[in-house]
C-alpha positions as CSV (number, residue, x, y, z in Angstrom):
1,M,-16.5,0.1,-8.5
2,N,-14.0,2.4,-10.1
3,Y,-16.9,4.8,-10.9
4,A,-18.7,4.7,-7.6
5,S,-19.1,7.9,-5.6
6,F,-18.1,6.8,-2.1
7,T,-19.8,8.2,0.9
8,A,-19.4,8.0,4.7
9,F,-20.3,4.3,4.6
10,Y,-16.8,3.7,3.3
11,E,-14.8,6.3,5.2
12,N,-13.3,6.1,8.7
13,G,-11.8,8.7,11.0
14,N,-13.2,12.0,12.1
15,C,-13.1,13.9,8.8
16,G,-14.8,13.8,5.4
17,W,-12.3,12.2,3.1
18,A,-11.0,14.8,0.6
19,S,-9.1,12.1,-1.4
20,K,-10.2,8.5,-2.1
21,K,-9.5,5.9,-4.7
22,V,-10.2,2.2,-5.3
23,A,-6.9,0.4,-4.8
24,S,-8.1,-3.2,-5.7
25,V,-11.3,-5.1,-6.5
26,E,-11.6,-8.9,-6.1
27,Y,-14.7,-10.8,-7.3
28,L,-15.7,-13.4,-4.7
29,G,-18.6,-15.0,-6.5
30,E,-22.4,-15.2,-6.7
31,L,-24.5,-15.9,-3.6
32,N,-28.0,-15.1,-2.5
33,N,-29.0,-13.5,-5.9
34,G,-26.1,-11.1,-6.0
35,D,-22.4,-10.8,-6.9
36,W,-20.0,-10.3,-4.0
37,F,-16.8,-8.2,-4.2
38,K,-14.0,-7.4,-1.8
39,F,-12.4,-4.1,-2.4
40,T,-9.7,-1.9,-0.9
41,I,-10.1,1.9,-0.7
42,K,-7.2,4.3,0.0
43,G,-7.9,7.9,1.1
44,G,-7.5,10.5,3.8
45,C,-8.5,13.9,5.1
46,G,-6.3,16.1,2.8
47,I,-5.9,16.5,-0.9
48,N,-3.7,13.7,-2.3
49,D,-3.7,12.1,1.1
50,F,-4.0,8.3,0.7
51,S,-2.6,7.4,4.2
52,E,-5.7,5.4,5.3
53,T,-6.7,2.0,3.9
54,I,-10.1,0.3,4.4
55,H,-11.5,-3.0,3.2
56,R,-15.1,-3.7,2.4
57,V,-17.1,-6.6,1.1
58,I,-20.2,-5.7,-0.8
59,K,-23.1,-7.4,-2.5
60,V,-24.2,-6.0,-5.9
61,I,-27.6,-6.7,-7.4
62,K,-29.0,-5.8,-10.8
63,K,-32.5,-4.5,-11.3
64,D,-33.5,-3.8,-14.9
65,N,-30.3,-2.3,-16.3
66,T,-29.1,-0.7,-13.1
67,Y,-26.7,-2.0,-10.5
68,F,-27.2,-1.4,-6.7
69,I,-25.2,-2.1,-3.6
70,D,-27.4,-4.3,-1.6
71,Y,-25.2,-5.2,1.4
72,I,-21.9,-3.8,2.9
73,I,-19.6,-5.7,5.3
74,D,-16.6,-4.4,7.1
75,P,-14.4,-7.6,7.4
76,T,-12.1,-5.9,9.9
77,Y,-14.9,-5.1,12.4
78,K,-14.4,-6.6,15.9
79,R,-17.2,-6.6,18.4
80,E,-16.2,-5.4,21.8
């Protein structure tokens, strides 16, 4: 996860994040033919702005010798 290039799927707010970094990664285990991870990303709209924190749970699968993100969950999402 430290080498992933994060896109809008991971960002929040009304701007494209100029700064972002993985703050933590926790392995949750294997389920449904994939490995599940919970990770925390810090970032923000400006250079060296790490004022925003988001959490995501992802499922990673391996095909041949390549890893893919197969599923993304926002554990903080609340349905209105």
